[in-house]
C-alpha positions in Angstrom: -8.2 26.9 -11.8 -4.8 25.4 -12.2 -3.0 23.5 -14.9 -0.9 21.6 -12.4 -1.3 20.0 -9.0 -1.3 22.7 -6.3 1.1 22.6 -3.3 -0.4 21.6 0.0 0.9 23.6 3.0 0.0 22.9 6.6 -3.1 25.1 6.6 -4.5 23.5 3.4 -3.6 20.0 4.6 -5.5 20.6 7.9 -8.5 21.8 5.9 -8.5 18.7 3.7 -8.5 16.5 6.8 -11.2 18.6 8.4 -13.7 18.5 5.5 -13.0 15.0 4.1 -11.4 12.6 6.5 -13.7 9.9 7.8 -11.3 8.0 10.0 -12.8 5.2 12.0 -12.0 5.3 15.7 -9.9 2.1 15.5 -7.6 3.7 12.9 -7.3 6.9 14.8 -6.2 5.0 17.9 -3.8 2.9 15.9 -2.3 6.0 14.4 -1.9 7.5 17.9 -0.2 4.4 19.3 2.2 4.2 16.3 3.2 7.9 16.4 5.8 7.6 19.1 7.3 4.3 17.9 10.6 4.0 16.1 9.9 3.9 12.4 6.5 5.7 12.7 7.3 7.5 9.4 6.6 4.2 7.7 2.9 4.5 8.4 0.7 5.8 5.6 -1.1 9.1 6.0 -4.8 9.0 7.2 -6.1 10.4 3.9 -4.1 7.8 2.0 -5.7 5.1 4.2 -9.1 6.6 3.3 -8.2 6.5 -0.4 -7.3 2.8 -0.1 -10.6 2.1 1.6 -12.5 4.0 -1.1 -10.5 2.3 -3.9 -11.0 -1.2 -2.4 -14.8 -0.6 -2.1 -15.1 0.8 -5.6 -13.2 -2.2 -7.0 -15.1 -4.7 -5.0 -11.9 -6.2 -3.7 -12.3 -9.8 -2.3 -8.8 -11.1 -2.7 -5.8 -8.8 -1.9 -2.1 -8.9 -1.0 -0.2 -6.5 1.2 3.6 -6.3 1.2 4.8 -4.4 4.2 2.4 -4.5 7.2 4.2 -2.4 9.8 1.5 -1.8 12.6 -1.4 -2.5 10.3 -2.9 0.9 9.3 -3.1 0.1 5.6 -4.2 -3.5 6.0 -6.9 -2.5 8.4 -8.0 0.2 6.0 -8.2 -2.2 3.1 -9.9 -5.1 5.1 -12.6 -2.7 6.4 -13.7 -2.2 2.8 -13.7 -5.9 2.0 -16.7 -8.3 2.4 -16.8 -10.6 5.4 -15.5 -13.5 3.3 -12.7 -11.5 1.7 -9.1 -12.5 2.1 -6.0 -10.3 2.5 -2.6 -12.0 2.6 -0.4 -9.7 4.6 3.4 -10.1 4.2 6.0 -8.8 6.7 9.2 -9.9 8.5 8.7 -8.2 11.8 6.9 -10.0 14.6 6.8 -7.0 17.1 5.3 -4.5 14.6 2.7 -7.1 13.4 1.8 -7.9 16.9 0.3 -4.4 17.1 -1.4 -5.0 13.8 -3.0 -8.2 15.1 -4.5 -6.4 18.1 -6.1 -3.7 15.8 -7.3 -6.3 13.2 -9.2 -8.0 16.0 -10.4 -4.7 17.4 -11.7 -3.7 14.0 -13.4 -7.0 13.5 -11.4 -7.9 10.4 -8.9 -10.4 11.8 -10.8 -13.2 10.0 -10.1 -11.6 6.7 -6.4 -11.3 7.1 -3.8 -14.0 6.7 -0.5 -12.8 8.1 2.6 -14.4 6.5 5.8 -13.8 8.4 8.9 -14.2 6.2 10.5 -12.8 3.1 7.7 -11.5 0.8 9.4 -12.6 -2.4 9.3 -16.2 -1.1 5.7 -15.8 0.0 4.7 -14.5 -3.4 6.6 -17.3 -5.1 4.8 -19.8 -2.9 1.4 -18.4 -3.9 2.3 -18.7 -7.6 3.6 -22.3 -7.0 0.2 -23.1 -5.4 -1.6 -22.2 -8.6 -3.0 -18.9 -7.3 -1.8 -16.7 -10.2 -4.4 -14.6 -11.8 -6.9 -14.6 -8.9 -6.1 -11.5 -6.9 -8.0 -8.2 -7.3 -5.5 -5.8 -5.6 -2.0 -5.6 -4.2 -0.5 -2.9 -2.0 3.3 -2.6 -1.9 4.8 -0.6 0.9 8.1 -2.4 1.8 11.8 -2.3 1.2 12.5 -0.4 -2.0 15.3 -2.5 -3.4 12.9 -5.4 -4.1 10.2 -3.3 -5.6 10.7 -4.7 -9.1 10.6 -8.2 -7.9 7.4 -7.5 -6.0 5.9 -5.9 -9.2 6.7 -8.8 -11.4 5.2 -11.4 -9.0 2.2 -9.3 -8.2 1.5 -8.9 -11.9 1.4 -12.7 -12.2 -0.9 -13.0 -9.2 -3.4 -10.3 -10.3 -6.4 -11.1 -12.4 -6.9 -9.1 -15.6 -8.2 -5.7 -14.5 -6.5 -6.2 -11.1 -4.4 -3.3 -9.6 -1.1 -3.1 -7.9 -0.4 0.0 -5.9 3.1 1.2 -4.9 3.6 3.6 -2.0 6.5 6.1 -1.6 7.1 6.5 -5.4 8.1 10.2 -4.8 10.4 9.3 -1.8 10.0 12.8 -0.2 11.1 14.4 -3.5 14.4 12.5 -3.7 13.5 10.8 -7.0 13.7 14.2 -8.7 17.1 15.0 -7.2 19.9 13.7 -9.6 22.4 14.0 -6.8 20.6 11.5 -4.6 21.9 8.0 -5.6 21.0 6.0 -2.6 20.0 2.4 -3.3 16.4 3.0 -2.3 16.1 6.1 -4.5 17.7 4.4 -7.5 15.3 1.4 -7.1 12.2 3.7 -6.9 13.4 5.7 -9.9 13.9 2.5 -11.9 10.5 1.2 -11.1 8.8 4.6 -11.9 10.5 4.6 -15.3 9.5 1.0 -15.9 5.9 1.5 -14.9 5.7 4.6 -17.1 6.5 2.6 -20.2 5.2 -0.9 -19.4 2.5 -1.8 -21.9 1.2 -4.7 -19.7 -0.5 -2.1 -17.5 -2.3 1.2 -17.5 -1.1 3.4 -14.8 -1.3 6.7 -12.9 0.8 8.4 -10.3 -1.3 10.1 -7.6 0.5 12.8 -5.5 -1.1 11.6 -2.2 1.0 10.9 0.8 4.5 10.2 -0.4 3.3 9.4 -3.9 1.1 6.4 -4.9 1.2 4.7 -8.2 -1.7 2.5 -9.4 -1.0 0.0 -12.2 -3.9 -1.9 -13.7 -3.2 -5.2 -15.4 -4.4 -5.3 -19.0 
């Protein structure tokens, strides 16, 4: 027994993957293609992708938002757990990375569920609010530039229904959030959001130490 989360070394991590990971072949191939690419570290871990699939299935997610697509591992994971008439609005600014995502969405048979919006995500979210789509989304996953995390949070909170959940990736930032000497813009932005989420009475929340840290905030 342990009164705190245990550390995961390489041997234990490999064990976790061996006994619990059910990674569809399409996601395994996407992960392999992404691995040698510049920026490959932006891709979520396979067990985190499985967590997102599990979570989306448990919640019965039909309408979702993703901020930060990269090559599509997380969006494919979420869409695979959605019904055939589900809709995931995927926001990114990079055409070349999302071109890879498009191929795998089609390969996974979920391209009809995903609406890719190329452009600044804040503007896309503001557009959804202006269209009268506030309060209808079940889930939002945020894995994009850290300096705009607070803006993403406030907009996603408006777009989520009561009981909907927004999830933030990289909230531990490879441990930098706990290092007072690290004052980079990204680290400061993540620290500020973590503090805000911890005391925000509009949501119930939990920080899960999976991947680089994942915070789930449920709209009250």
